[in-house]
N, C-alpha and C positions, 0 to 999 in steps of 0.2 A: 504493500500500500504506500502510495506517495503522499507524504504530508506536505500540504501547500506551504510554501514560503510566503512571507508578507507580500513579495512582488507578485507571485502567481495568484495569491488570494485577491489582491487589488485588481489584477487583470481580469479575473473571473467576475468580480463585482462590476467592473466596467462593461464587460460583455453582456452580463445579465441586464444591466440598466439599458444598454443599447437595444437589446432584443425587445424589452418591454416597451420602449419608446416607439420602435418601428411597428410593433404589433398593434399598439394603440392607434397609431397614425393610419395604418392600413385598414384597420377595422372601421374607423370613422369614415375613411374614403369609400369603402365598400358600401356602407350604409347610405352615404350621401351622394356619391358620384360614381357608382359602379361602372357605367358605360365609359366614362373617361379613363378610369383605371384599366379597364380591359383594352381600351385603345392604346394606352401606354404599353401594356404587355405585348400587344400585337406588333407595335413598332419595335420593341426590343427584340422580339423573335425574328422579325424581318432583318434587322441588322446582324443578328447571329447567322442567319441563312446566307448572308452576303459574304461572310468570311471565307477566304480561300481554304482554310483548314476544314470547314464544314463541307464544302463541295468535294474536297479530295478524300475525305474519310471513307474507309472501307469497313470500319467497325466502330460503332458509336454507342456509348452508354448515356441514357437520358432519364432524368427523374420524371415520374408521372405526377403532375401538379395537382395541388388541392387549393382551391381559391381561398377558403377560409383560413388557411395557414399563411396567406399573403404571398403565395408563390406565383410567379409569372406562368401563364398558361403554356404548357409544352405540347398540348395536343396538336396544334398546327405543325410543329416541328416533327412530331412523330408521324403524322399523316404524310407530310412531305417526304420523309425518309423512305417510307414504304412505297410511295408513288413514283419515286425516281426510277428512270430506266435502268440505272446502275445501282439499284437499291443496296445499301450496305447491310451488314449484320447489325441488328439492334438489340441492346440489352437494357433491362430496367431493374431497379432495385427491389429486393425482398429482404425485409428485416426479420430475422429468425429468433432473436433474443435481445437481452438488455445490454450486453457488452458491446463495446465499440467495434469489435471484430465480427459481430453477428449480422453483417449486411452482405448479401449475395447480389450478383448481377446476372440475371437470368435472361437467356436469349428468348426473344419473342418472334413470332413468324408473320404476324399481320397486325394492322391497325385495329381490325375488328376484334382480335383476341384481347387487345388492351382494353377496349370498350367493355368487354365482358368480365373483366377482373372483379373478383370479390373485394370488399373493402375491409381493411384491418379495423381494430377497435378504435383507432384514431381517425378513421374515415379515409384512410389512404388506399387507393386502388393498388393492389399488389398481385403478382402471379401466384397461383396456388402452389403451396409447398411441394406438392407431388411432382411439379415440373422439374425440380432439381434432380430427379431420378433419370430424366430423359433428355434434358437440354444442357447446352453449354453453360458453364458458370464462369463469368469473366473475373470473379473475385479470386480465383485460384492462382492467377498469374500466368497460366499457359495460353491465354487468349490475348493476342496483340491488339490492344485498343488504340485507335487513332485519335479519338475525341471523347471527352466526357463533359456533358452539360450538367453543371453543378448547382444545386439550390443553395440559398443562403438567406439570412435575415437582413444583412446589410453589407454594402460594398463601398469601396472608395475608388478614386481615380487612379490609384496605384495598383489596382486589382487585388487589394487585400479583401478578405472575406470574413464575416462573422457568421458562423453556422448556428444551428439550433441548440447546440450545447451537448449533444449526445456523442459526438465524435465519430459517427459512422463514416462520414465522407473523408475525414482526415485519415482514418485508418485505412480505408479503401484506397485512397490516392497514394498513401505511403507504400502499400503493397504493389500497386500498379507501377509506380516509379522503380521500385526495387526489382520487379520482374523484368521490366524493360532493360534495366542496367545489366542484369544477368544475361539477358539474351543479346545484348549488344545493339539494341534498337532504341530509337528515340522514345521518350515517355509520351503519353497521350497529351494532346492540346487540351487545356482546361478552360471552359467557357462558362461564365456566370450570366444569369439573366436578372435584371433589376427593374423595378418600377422607379420613378423619379424619387419617391419618398424613401427608397432604400439606399440611395446614394448619400453618403455622409462625408464630412471633411476628412476624417481619418478613422479607420477601423483599428481598435486596439488589438495588437497581435504580439506574439513572441516567436522565437525561432522554430517552434513546433507547428505553427500554423502555415498552411499552404497558401502561397500567392498564386492567383490564377493567371493565365496568359491573356485572357480577354474578359471584359465585362460588357455585355450588350445592354444598353439602356435606351429609353425613348429618344434621346438626343443623338445617339451614335454608339461608338465603341471606345472603351478605355483599353489601353494596351499596357502590359507590364513593362515597367521601366520608362514609361513616357510621362 
């Protein structure tokens, strides 16, 4: 068990406060101006689709969005991936437990299959656990992912990300990067999707937090290092 130092405890407190602020802001926006928020999400997704790494990807992991969690709608991206003439392999997350390592990335075969997913107790559409017996699991490190579309509570112009606090994606991305290094290939490109309200001046992070390559937002795209 890791005992938090004062520095890490302060960082966690800052992240928790940021998550609460963004959640409150987006909840109010959904109640008052849901069409505008959805238009922002559509614009962010369109900017993501215009990225060269999106067009070139042959294997893509994408979160399945839940509006009430304040996530930009990924259904248009998922539909687009399956409708492409050169459709890539598509993987979506399945959480199997409470530990950070308990997230799988299960291959799905059609957009219609995603629409039929059952919902978890948190209301998140997920593939049935039984699919793990017959489908590729990109969390094991033997599947070369080209692109991961990553959810988050907040982002900044340096492509720093504040997640939901469970650590699922940090653990998954660490494994994907390590697997790519072992195989001598480039790690997957990491793309976040953000509403305008999710873009803050600076996300509090430390060395263990992953910085994304791109964050697509209503006004365009932030790039790491820019």
